[in-house]
C-alpha distance (Angstrom), angle and dihedral (degrees) to the residues before:
residue distance angle dihedral
X1 . . .
X2 3.76 . .
X3 3.81 115.0 .
X4 3.83 111.0 -132.9
X5 3.76 112.9 -116.6
X6 3.80 106.5 172.9
X7 3.78 137.5 72.4
X8 3.81 125.6 -160.3
X9 3.75 119.9 -143.2
X10 3.78 108.9 -158.7
X11 3.79 128.0 -175.9
X12 3.79 131.5 -176.2
X13 3.79 94.8 -132.3
X14 3.79 139.8 19.3
X15 3.80 86.7 -120.9
X16 3.83 87.8 68.0
X17 3.80 92.1 60.9
X18 3.81 95.6 95.6
X19 3.83 93.1 51.3
X20 3.81 90.8 48.1
X21 3.80 95.3 46.0
X22 3.84 92.7 92.5
X23 3.80 89.0 62.8
X24 3.79 92.1 51.4
X25 3.80 92.8 45.2
X26 3.82 94.6 46.6
X27 3.80 92.3 48.8
X28 3.79 91.2 48.8
X29 3.82 91.5 48.2
X30 3.80 87.6 58.1
X31 3.79 92.2 49.2
X32 3.83 93.3 -110.4
X33 3.76 114.8 149.2
X34 3.79 106.3 -121.9
X35 3.76 133.3 -173.4
X36 3.74 121.9 -160.5
X37 3.79 119.1 -147.6
X38 3.79 132.6 -178.7
X39 3.78 105.3 -153.3
X40 3.79 126.0 147.8
X41 3.79 119.7 -145.3
X42 3.82 86.0 -141.2
X43 3.80 106.6 36.2
X44 3.84 99.3 32.7
X45 3.82 103.9 28.3
X46 3.81 93.8 141.1
X47 3.82 92.2 51.3
X48 3.83 90.7 46.3
X49 3.79 89.7 52.9
X50 3.80 94.3 46.4
X51 3.81 93.0 51.1
X52 3.81 95.9 42.6
X53 3.79 96.6 47.4
X54 3.82 91.3 55.0
X55 3.82 97.8 38.9
X56 3.80 97.5 97.1
X57 3.81 92.7 48.6
X58 3.82 88.4 47.6
X59 3.81 91.1 58.4
X60 3.79 102.1 -100.6
X61 3.80 117.0 149.9
X62 3.79 98.7 -173.7
X63 3.80 141.5 3.5
X64 3.81 124.1 -140.8
X65 3.79 116.2 -159.6
X66 3.77 125.3 -167.7
X67 3.77 122.0 -169.4
X68 3.75 138.6 149.6
X69 3.78 135.1 -142.7
X70 3.82 108.0 6.6
X71 3.81 89.2 11.6
X72 3.77 97.6 -162.7
X73 3.83 96.4 153.8
X74 3.79 98.2 88.3
X75 3.76 92.8 47.1
X76 3.79 92.8 45.7
X77 3.79 89.0 51.6
X78 3.83 95.8 44.7
X79 3.81 90.7 51.1
X80 3.81 88.7 62.2
X81 3.81 103.8 43.3
X82 3.79 142.7 38.4
X83 3.78 90.7 -144.2
X84 3.80 113.9 112.8
X85 3.81 109.4 -89.0
X86 3.80 119.5 -159.6
X87 3.76 117.6 -162.9
X88 3.79 124.1 -150.5
X89 3.76 111.3 -165.5
X90 3.82 107.2 -149.9
X91 3.80 127.1 -143.1
X92 3.77 121.0 -117.6
X93 3.74 138.5 87.7
X94 3.76 125.9 68.0
X95 3.82 95.2 -52.1
X96 3.80 98.0 48.9
X97 3.80 94.5 -122.4
X98 3.77 98.5 -48.1
X99 3.86 89.4 111.7
X100 3.82 89.2 53.3
X101 3.80 90.6 47.5
X102 3.81 92.6 53.9
X103 3.83 92.4 44.3
X104 3.78 90.9 51.6
X105 3.78 101.3 41.8
X106 3.84 99.4 43.2
X107 3.78 100.4 69.0
X108 3.80 119.7 155.0
X109 3.80 120.5 -101.0
X110 3.76 111.5 -79.6
X111 3.81 96.3 28.4
X112 3.86 104.3 73.5
X113 3.79 123.4 -176.2
X114 3.81 117.8 -170.2
X115 3.80 104.3 -134.3
X116 3.79 129.2 -156.3
X117 3.79 129.2 -168.7
X118 3.79 123.5 -68.1
X119 3.83 106.6 -72.6
X120 3.83 88.6 4.1
X121 3.83 96.8 142.6
X122 3.82 94.5 138.0
X123 3.87 90.9 54.9
X124 3.79 89.5 47.1
X125 3.81 88.4 56.8
X126 3.80 91.9 47.5
X127 3.79 89.9 51.2
X128 3.80 90.4 50.6
X129 3.84 89.4 49.2
X130 3.83 89.4 50.9
X131 3.82 88.6 52.6
X132 3.81 91.8 50.9
X133 3.83 89.2 45.3
X134 3.83 91.0 64.7
X135 3.81 87.5 78.7
X136 3.78 100.8 22.2
X137 3.82 116.9 70.5
X138 3.82 92.8 -172.5
X139 3.81 90.6 54.8
X140 3.81 90.2 47.2
X141 3.83 89.7 53.8
X142 3.81 91.1 50.2
X143 3.77 89.8 50.4
X144 3.81 91.6 49.2
X145 3.84 89.3 52.2
X146 3.79 91.5 48.6
X147 3.77 94.4 49.0
X148 3.78 91.8 48.3
X149 3.80 86.6 65.9
X150 3.82 91.0 56.2
X151 3.80 103.9 33.7
X152 3.81 114.5 48.8
X153 3.80 115.8 -137.7
X154 3.79 113.3 -106.3
X155 3.76 132.2 -168.3
X156 3.79 109.8 -84.1
X157 3.79 92.0 11.9
X158 3.79 94.0 -88.6
X159 3.80 116.9 137.2
């Protein structure tokens, strides 16, 4: 069995790149191979499908999708793979990202999308790293070190 080593960071538009940059940076900081793709669920549906259907065979362990407004990218991706898909609803539009949040989090039964906060690209990367760490002890150790910076140790391990 080949252990997945890569994470894809997809976004619906090139204008989303800045909001998704924390995912790319966080993954790179952990030594995770990351590929960035601008593919719209609406304008590039064939290209989305082609990439997603081959992602597992190409060594990807998770896919992060950032999109605003209707935010259909994560759902379109999740419908075509059993890889973990993490949705990042992006701010913008008249509702400040709440519309994207609802579109991302309310997937139908059988097609789950893990969803982080609006503009939560860094947390999406950390979730993808945790997924990879299930089968990678070195990655798990790096994640433990990282979290120790954010969550102070307490007696008995209770925070």
